[in-house]
N, C-alpha and C positions, 0 to 999 in steps of 0.2 A: 572368860579365860582366867585361870587361877595362876597366881604368881608362885614361883618356887620359893622355898623358905628363905634362902639367902637374899633374893630380890626383895622380899617383904621386909626383912630386917633393915636393909639399906634404905628403903623408902621411908620406913618409920623413923630412922635416925635423921634423915634429911628434913622431914616435916618438923621434928622436934627442934632442930637447930634453927630453922627459919622462924619457927614460932617464938623462940626466945630472943634471937638477935634483932629482929625487926622492931619489936616494942622497945628494946634497950636502946637502939639507935635513935628512935623517935623521941625518947625521953631524956637523951643526953643534954646536959645544960651547956650553954655557951661559955667559952673561956673568957674570964675577966682580965683584961690587960691593964687595967687601972686608968688613971686620968692622964691624958697627953698634955703636957705643959706647952704653952706657946713657944717657949725657948727651944723645945725639942724639935720644932718645925722650922727653925731659922736656917739650918744648914743640913745638907744630906749627910755629910761626914765631917767630923772635927778635923781641923787642919793638922797635917803631919809635921810640917816644918815651921818652926816658930822663930820670930826675930825679936819679940818683945824683950826690952831690957838689955839687948846685946849690941855690941859695936861691930861695925863692918869696916873692913879695910881691904884694898886691892889695887890692881892696876888695869889699864885699858889701852887699846890701840884704836885709831879711828882715822877719819878722813873728812875734810871739808870740801865737797865737790861742787858747790853751787855758787861760788863767787864769780863775778862777771869776767875777771881777768886772771884768776889764779886757781890752782888746785893744791890742797895742803894736807899732807899726811901729818897726824898728830899722835903723841904718846904721853901718858900721864899716870897719875895716881889719884885715888879717891878714898873717902871714908864717910861714915855716917853713924849716927846714934839713933837707934830705933826705940822710941818711947813706948810704942804699942804696936800691934800688928798692922795698924792703919797709918800711923803718923811717925815721921822721923825727920831729922835734919842732917844735911850732907854738905861736904866740901869737896872740891875737885881742883886739881892743878895739872896743867899740861903744857907741853912745848910743841911748836909746829915748825915746819919748813916749807914755805910756799914756793911753788914752781909756776912758771908761765904756762897758761893753758893755750888752746888753739886760737882763741880770739885775740889774745895778747900778741902771740907770734905773728898772726896775720896782719894786725895793725902796724907792727913795727917793721914789717917786710918792706922791700923796695916798692911794692905796689902802692902802699899808703904812706909810709914814712912817718907814722904817728907813734909816740910813746905814751901809753895811757897813764893817767894819774892813779896808779894802783899801789896799795899797801900790802906788804906781806905780813902774815901772822907769825909772831914770835912766841908769845906767852899768854896764857889765860888762867885766871883764878876766879872761882865762883863759890858761892854759898847759897843753899836753897832749902826750902821745906819740901818734904815728899809725902804724898798721900797715896796709899795702896788700897783701893776699895774692892779689888777683885782678886780672889784666890781660886785657882782651878787646877785641873789636871787633864792631860790628854794621853792617848796611847800612841806610841811610836811603832808603826808596822804591826800592831796587834801583839807585840812581845814585851814592851817595857812601858810602864806608866810614868810619865814625867809630871811633876808638880811645878807650878809656876804661879807668879802673881804679876799683875799689871799695875803700874804706878804712874802718877803725874808729878811734875815738879815745877816750882816757881821760885825765883830768887834774884839775887844781884850778882853782877860779874864785872870784872875789869880786865882789859886786854892791853898788851903792848904790841904795837905794829910799827913797821918801818917802810918808808917809801922805796919803791923799786927803781925810781929815778936815781941818777948819779949822786944827787945831794944826800940821799939816805937819811932824811929827817925822820924822827920817831914821833909817835902819837900814843899817849896813854889815855885810854878811852873807857869810861864807865858805862854801865848799861844794865839791862835786866834780862833774865833768862826764862824761857818756857820750854817744857819738853815732856816726854813720856818714855817709858821703857818697860822691859820685862825681865824678871829674874827667873831663871830656870834652875831648879835645885838639883845639885849633884848628890848631896847627902844633907844631913842636918846641920852641917857646919860650913857649907860652901855652895856657891851657885855661879852660873854664867849670867852676865848682865849685858843685855842688848838695849841700846838707848839712842834716841834722836833728840837733839837739843838745839834750840835756836837762841843764840846770844845776840840781842839787839843793842848795838853800840852807838853812843853819841860821840862821834870822832871829830876833834878839832885839829885842823891841819894848818900849821903856821905858814907854810910856803904858798898857800892859796888864800890867805886871810883877806887880801884886797878884793878878791872876786867872790869867793864862797869859803868861809872859814869853818863852818860846821856841816858835817855829813852824818846821815843816819845809815849805818852799815849793819848788815845781818851776817853773822857767822853761824851757819847751820852745820852741825857736826854729827856724824854717824859713828858710834863707837861700839866695840865689843870688849868686855872685860871679864876678869875673874875676881871673885870676892871671897874672903873668909870671914866667919863670925866668931867673936869671942864666946867663951862658954856662957851658957845661960845661968839662970838662978839655981 
């Protein structure tokens, strides 16, 4: 069968294109991207929100729910100096108002007639070192990407507490603190701070010195706060 002139011309053009393009593709050299440094593989993306060299200040609200006889809402202020993205030093001060919990009310009821030797929390001051080894981000409902970091803290603390018995004696108790938290960044200059902190106190009680004068008490606080950062370098 003989091809029409137009069909013959089209076939000739196709053969010519294939004959040129195939060898050209086969001879194409690979793209040189250069040498990848070890530092280039350390993170997927450089952090967007930086704290290095900046001072943090803010306020927080919280709750101490785990005492045997009391439940205590707290409010306070905090600040920190961030020496690097990982390391910083912070201070915190808060006041509290302890309320009798269910166990306390049950013990002092007519059924038992016992008044527990409980101390209500009035004031706490602490200073600590902060280590932030994790910086990450997550997506909220697939619409907004939130950047955050996770940190741990350790330091010293002192608390003033008062007996809930009628004598109202006070105790000034030193101790140490351990905790961890998360900073969720709103923008480059502010973040929401969620934290759990355990203040372990060495509490000396004058009114029970004859039987047991020293007690080990834990004040575990859950707080949510807002922080601002001063301008960076």
